[in-house]
C-alpha positions in Angstrom: 11.1 146.6 69.9 10.5 147.0 73.6 9.3 143.9 75.3 5.6 144.1 76.4 6.5 143.3 80.1 9.0 146.2 80.3 6.5 148.5 78.6 3.8 147.6 81.1 6.2 148.2 84.0 7.0 151.6 82.7 3.4 152.5 82.3 2.6 151.2 85.8 5.5 153.3 87.2 4.2 156.5 85.4 0.7 155.9 86.7 2.1 155.4 90.2 4.1 158.7 89.9 1.0 160.5 88.7 -1.1 159.2 91.5 1.6 160.1 94.0 1.7 163.6 92.6 -2.0 164.0 92.8 -2.1 162.7 96.4 0.7 165.1 97.2 -1.2 168.0 95.7 -4.3 167.0 97.5 -2.4 166.8 100.7 -1.0 170.4 100.2 -4.6 171.5 99.4 -5.8 170.0 102.6 -3.1 171.7 104.5 -4.3 175.1 103.1 -8.0 174.5 103.6 -9.9 174.9 106.9 -13.5 174.1 107.3 -15.2 175.8 110.3 -18.7 175.1 111.4 -20.4 177.9 113.5 -23.0 176.5 115.9 -25.1 177.9 118.7 -28.6 179.1 119.6 -30.4 181.7 117.5 -29.2 185.2 118.2 -25.9 184.1 119.7 -23.7 186.0 117.2 -22.7 183.4 114.6 -23.7 185.5 111.6 -22.1 188.6 113.1 -18.8 186.7 113.4 -19.1 185.8 109.7 -19.7 189.5 108.9 -16.6 190.4 110.9 -14.5 187.9 108.9 -15.8 189.6 105.7 -14.9 193.0 107.1 -11.4 192.0 108.1 -10.5 189.5 105.3 -13.1 189.9 102.6 -14.4 192.8 100.5 -15.6 194.7 103.5 -19.1 195.2 102.2 -18.8 197.6 99.2 -21.2 200.6 99.0 -23.3 199.0 96.3 -24.2 196.1 98.6 -24.7 198.3 101.7 -27.3 200.3 99.8 -29.2 197.1 99.2 -29.2 196.3 102.9 -31.1 199.5 103.8 -34.5 197.8 103.8 -33.1 195.4 106.4 -32.4 198.3 108.7 -35.9 199.7 108.3 -37.3 196.2 108.9 -35.3 196.0 112.2 -36.7 199.3 113.3 -40.3 198.5 112.5 -40.1 195.0 114.2 -38.5 196.6 117.3 -41.3 199.2 117.6 -44.0 196.6 117.2 -42.5 194.3 119.7 -42.1 197.1 122.2 -45.7 198.2 121.8 -47.1 194.7 122.1 -44.9 194.1 125.1 -46.5 197.1 126.8 -49.9 195.7 126.3 -48.8 192.3 127.7 -47.0 193.9 130.7 -49.7 196.4 131.4 -47.4 199.4 130.8 -49.2 202.7 130.0 -48.0 205.3 127.5 -46.8 208.6 128.9 -48.6 210.6 126.2 -51.8 210.1 124.3 -49.9 210.9 121.1 -47.7 207.8 121.7 -50.8 205.6 122.0 -52.1 206.9 118.7 -48.8 206.3 117.0 -48.6 202.8 118.4 -52.0 201.9 117.0 -50.9 203.3 113.6 -47.8 201.1 113.7 -49.7 198.0 114.6 -52.2 198.8 111.8 -49.3 199.3 109.4 -50.8 202.6 108.2 -47.4 204.3 108.0 -46.5 202.1 105.1 -49.6 202.9 103.0 -49.7 205.1 99.9 -52.8 207.0 101.0 -51.7 208.7 104.2 -54.8 210.7 104.9 -57.1 207.7 104.4 -54.9 205.6 106.6 -54.8 208.2 109.3 -58.6 208.2 109.2 -58.6 204.4 109.6 -56.2 204.8 112.6 -58.7 207.2 114.2 -61.4 204.6 113.7 -59.2 202.2 115.6 -59.0 204.6 118.5 -62.8 204.7 118.6 -62.9 200.9 119.3 -62.7 199.3 115.9 -60.4 196.4 114.9 -57.8 196.3 112.1 -55.8 193.7 110.3 -52.1 193.6 110.4 -51.0 192.1 107.0 -47.5 191.5 108.3 -48.7 189.3 111.1 -51.5 187.6 109.2 -54.1 187.8 111.9 -56.3 190.3 113.7 -54.8 192.6 116.3 -57.0 193.2 119.3 -55.7 195.8 121.7 -58.8 197.8 122.3 -62.0 196.9 124.2 -65.2 195.8 122.5 -63.7 195.7 119.0 -65.7 195.0 115.8 -64.4 194.2 112.3 -63.4 197.0 110.0 -65.0 196.4 106.6 -64.1 199.8 105.1 -60.8 201.3 104.1 -59.2 198.2 102.8 -57.8 200.2 99.9 -55.4 201.8 102.4 -53.6 198.4 102.7 -51.6 198.7 99.4 -48.0 198.7 100.3 -45.8 201.7 99.3 -43.8 201.4 96.1 -40.5 201.7 98.1 -39.3 200.7 101.5 -38.3 204.1 102.8 -39.2 205.5 106.2 -41.7 208.3 105.6 -41.5 211.6 107.4 -44.6 210.7 109.4 -43.3 207.3 110.3 -39.9 208.8 111.4 -41.6 211.4 113.6 -43.8 208.7 115.2 -40.8 206.4 115.8 -38.9 209.2 117.5 -41.8 210.2 119.7 -42.5 206.6 120.7 -38.9 205.9 121.6 -38.8 208.9 123.8 -42.0 207.9 125.6 -41.4 206.8 129.2 -43.7 203.8 128.8 -41.8 202.5 125.8 -38.5 203.0 127.7 -40.0 201.0 130.6 -40.8 198.2 128.2 -37.3 198.4 126.9 -35.9 198.0 130.4 -38.1 194.9 130.9 -37.1 193.3 127.6 -35.9 190.1 129.4 -39.6 189.3 129.8 -40.1 189.0 126.0 -37.9 188.7 123.0 -36.4 191.9 121.5 -33.0 192.1 119.6 -30.5 194.1 121.6 -29.6 196.0 118.4 -33.0 197.7 118.6 -31.6 200.4 120.8 -28.7 201.1 118.4 -31.1 201.7 115.5 -33.8 203.6 117.4 -31.2 205.9 118.9 -30.0 206.7 115.4 -33.4 207.1 113.8 -32.7 210.6 112.5 -29.7 209.4 110.6 -31.1 206.3 109.1 -34.3 208.0 108.0 -32.5 210.5 105.7 -32.9 210.2 101.9 -29.2 209.8 101.4 -28.7 207.2 104.1 -26.4 204.3 103.3 -25.8 201.7 106.0 -22.3 201.8 107.5 -20.3 198.6 108.1 -21.2 199.1 111.8 -24.9 199.3 111.0 -24.6 196.0 109.0 -23.0 194.3 112.0 -26.0 195.3 114.1 -28.6 194.2 111.6 -30.6 191.3 113.0 -31.6 188.9 110.2 -32.1 185.3 111.4 -30.3 182.7 109.4 -32.9 180.5 107.8 -30.7 178.6 105.4 -27.2 177.3 105.2 -24.7 180.0 104.3 -21.1 179.4 103.3 -18.4 182.1 103.4 -14.9 181.7 102.0 -11.9 183.8 103.1 -8.2 183.6 102.6 -6.1 184.3 105.7 -2.3 184.1 105.8 -2.2 181.4 103.1 -5.1 179.4 104.5 -8.5 179.1 102.8 -11.2 179.3 105.4 -14.6 177.9 104.6 -17.0 179.0 107.2 -20.4 177.3 107.3 -23.2 179.3 109.1 -26.3 177.3 110.0 -29.7 178.4 111.4 -29.8 178.3 115.2 -33.5 177.8 115.7 -34.5 174.6 117.5 -36.5 173.5 114.5 -33.4 173.7 112.3 -30.9 171.8 114.5 -31.6 168.4 113.1 -30.0 169.5 109.8 -26.7 170.3 111.5 -25.5 166.7 111.4 -25.1 166.8 107.6 -22.2 169.2 108.1 -20.2 167.5 110.8 -18.0 165.5 108.5 -14.6 167.0 107.6 -14.9 169.9 110.0 -11.6 171.3 111.2 -13.1 172.9 114.3 -16.5 173.9 115.7 -17.0 177.6 116.6 -19.7 177.5 119.3 -21.4 180.8 120.2 -23.4 181.6 123.3 -24.9 184.9 124.3 -23.8 185.7 127.9 -26.5 188.3 128.1 -29.2 185.6 127.6 -28.9 184.5 131.2 -32.2 186.3 132.1 -34.0 185.9 128.8 -36.4 183.3 127.3 -35.9 181.8 123.8 -37.8 183.4 121.0 -39.0 180.0 119.6 -39.6 178.5 123.0 -40.7 180.9 125.7 -40.5 178.3 128.4 -36.7 177.8 128.1 -34.0 180.1 129.4 -31.6 181.1 126.6 -28.4 180.3 128.5 -29.7 177.0 129.8 -30.6 176.0 126.2 -27.1 177.0 125.1 -25.5 174.9 127.8 -27.6 171.8 126.9 -26.8 172.3 123.2 -23.1 172.6 123.9 -23.1 169.4 125.9 -25.0 167.5 123.2 -22.6 168.6 120.5 -19.5 168.0 122.6 -20.5 164.4 123.1 -21.7 163.9 119.6 -19.9 160.8 118.1 -19.4 162.6 114.7 -17.6 165.4 116.5 -15.6 163.2 118.9 -12.2 164.2 117.4 -13.2 167.8 116.7 -11.9 170.6 118.8 -14.3 173.4 119.9 -13.6 177.1 120.1 -16.1 178.6 122.6 -17.2 182.2 122.1 -18.8 183.7 125.2 -20.3 186.5 123.2 -22.2 189.7 123.9 -20.0 190.4 127.0 -20.7 194.1 126.8 -24.4 193.6 127.2 -23.7 191.0 129.9 -21.7 193.6 131.9 -24.5 196.1 131.5 -27.2 193.7 132.8 -25.2 192.7 135.8 -25.5 196.3 137.1 -29.1 195.6 137.9 -29.6 191.8 137.7 -27.9 188.9 139.4 -27.0 185.7 137.6 -28.7 183.8 140.4 -31.9 184.3 138.4 -30.3 181.8 136.0 -28.0 179.8 138.4 -29.6 179.8 141.9 -26.7 177.7 143.2 -24.1 180.5 142.4 -22.8 182.0 145.6 -20.0 184.3 144.2 -20.0 188.0 143.8 -22.0 189.5 141.0 -19.0 191.0 139.2 -18.4 190.6 135.5 -15.2 188.8 136.0 -16.5 186.3 138.6 -19.8 185.7 136.7 -18.0 185.2 133.4 -15.6 182.7 135.0 -18.5 180.8 136.5 -20.4 180.6 133.2 -17.3 179.5 131.4 -16.8 176.8 134.0 -20.4 175.6 133.5 -19.7 175.1 129.8 -16.4 173.3 130.4 -18.0 170.9 132.9 -20.3 169.8 130.0 -17.5 168.4 127.7 -15.7 165.1 127.6 -12.5 165.1 129.6 -10.3 164.6 126.6 -12.0 167.1 124.3 -10.1 170.4 123.8 -12.1 173.6 124.1 -10.6 177.0 123.6 -12.8 179.7 125.3 -12.9 183.3 124.3 -14.8 186.3 125.8 -16.2 188.3 122.9 -18.3 191.1 121.6 -19.0 190.3 118.0 -20.0 193.8 117.0 -16.7 195.3 118.2 -14.4 195.1 115.2 -11.2 196.1 117.0 -11.7 193.4 119.7 -12.7 190.8 117.1 -9.6 191.5 115.1 -7.4 190.5 118.0 -9.6 187.5 118.8 -9.7 186.3 115.2 -5.9 186.5 115.1 -5.8 184.3 118.2 -8.3 181.9 116.6 -6.2 181.8 113.5 -3.2 180.5 115.5 -5.4 177.9 117.1 -6.8 176.8 113.8 -3.2 176.5 112.3 -2.3 174.2 115.2 -5.5 172.1 114.8 -5.0 171.9 111.1 -1.4 170.7 111.4 -2.4 168.0 113.8 -5.3 167.0 111.5 -3.0 166.9 108.4 -0.4 164.8 110.3 -3.1 162.1 110.7 -4.0 162.0 107.0 
């Protein structure tokens, strides 16, 4: 019979080997897993980047799912029209045609989405005579006419349509409004209020997206603006590595929640919209978008929980930035800038402003991007993958 001491030693040895095997397997798993945290202000392109990863390395948005996203496209169109019309009132811009004014009132009243078109049209005409209406989507009274009084009749018109399609009348009205010079003037002054840049993409394609057989394309999905309101995780397999991408809401009110995701992060992907240099924030109209992004970058770069974490900086929406520079100087955002107003010089300057706001020893990898350009993002994501592999190898070596 085997002595008890020898038996105990063998059992201890086997347990040790088992633990070593488990640790080795865990180490290999760690080597194959990458956790990326996408951070940045709202509207900077974080979610679009996650969509691009899905296009390039995921299921690419199958048709069954794209069909379900059709209401999001319609919502983007309706929100864009309403914001344009309300901006015209705020900026004192007049409609070119009386028909456009009537259509705008119908939109603000929400009558294009009612089951009873004739009754709703009658209500819209009442509005034109100086009455007031309620916009159920906004939750309060809209007052764009003079000497308005409450409407007590016609509330039966406010039952929503059974589906979320664009009606023929609504499509005709959208097309006419978008072609109106006053609306185009409001679009050109969009830096004075908040309007998603994707609005032009959808409004330019209103005839296509309003058809009965319309199914959003992958490109359409990349342009959909749907603010992230919760934490979203996306998992992708790229060249043997498992990427876990965590996308968090960028609104100022949501940023306190970010700290819960700082632990175990391989790298931070920080997004900023270059085109926001002459825009105000949607949730704080006293703060410049790019200034907010610079302050946020500095705070994160010096955060003690991210002290050892490398950053990949995406200077995003470069295409829109280049377009804006044709008519606007970045001195509106950086009065001390004394260089030429060329895309190259301005981009280099803004990149320098970000890099000045990091600790000396922190590594930051800058990239100039346009998140809606799949061909460009394919190359950039390949570069990012190589960076992540290097970061991951250094991280694993410290385990």
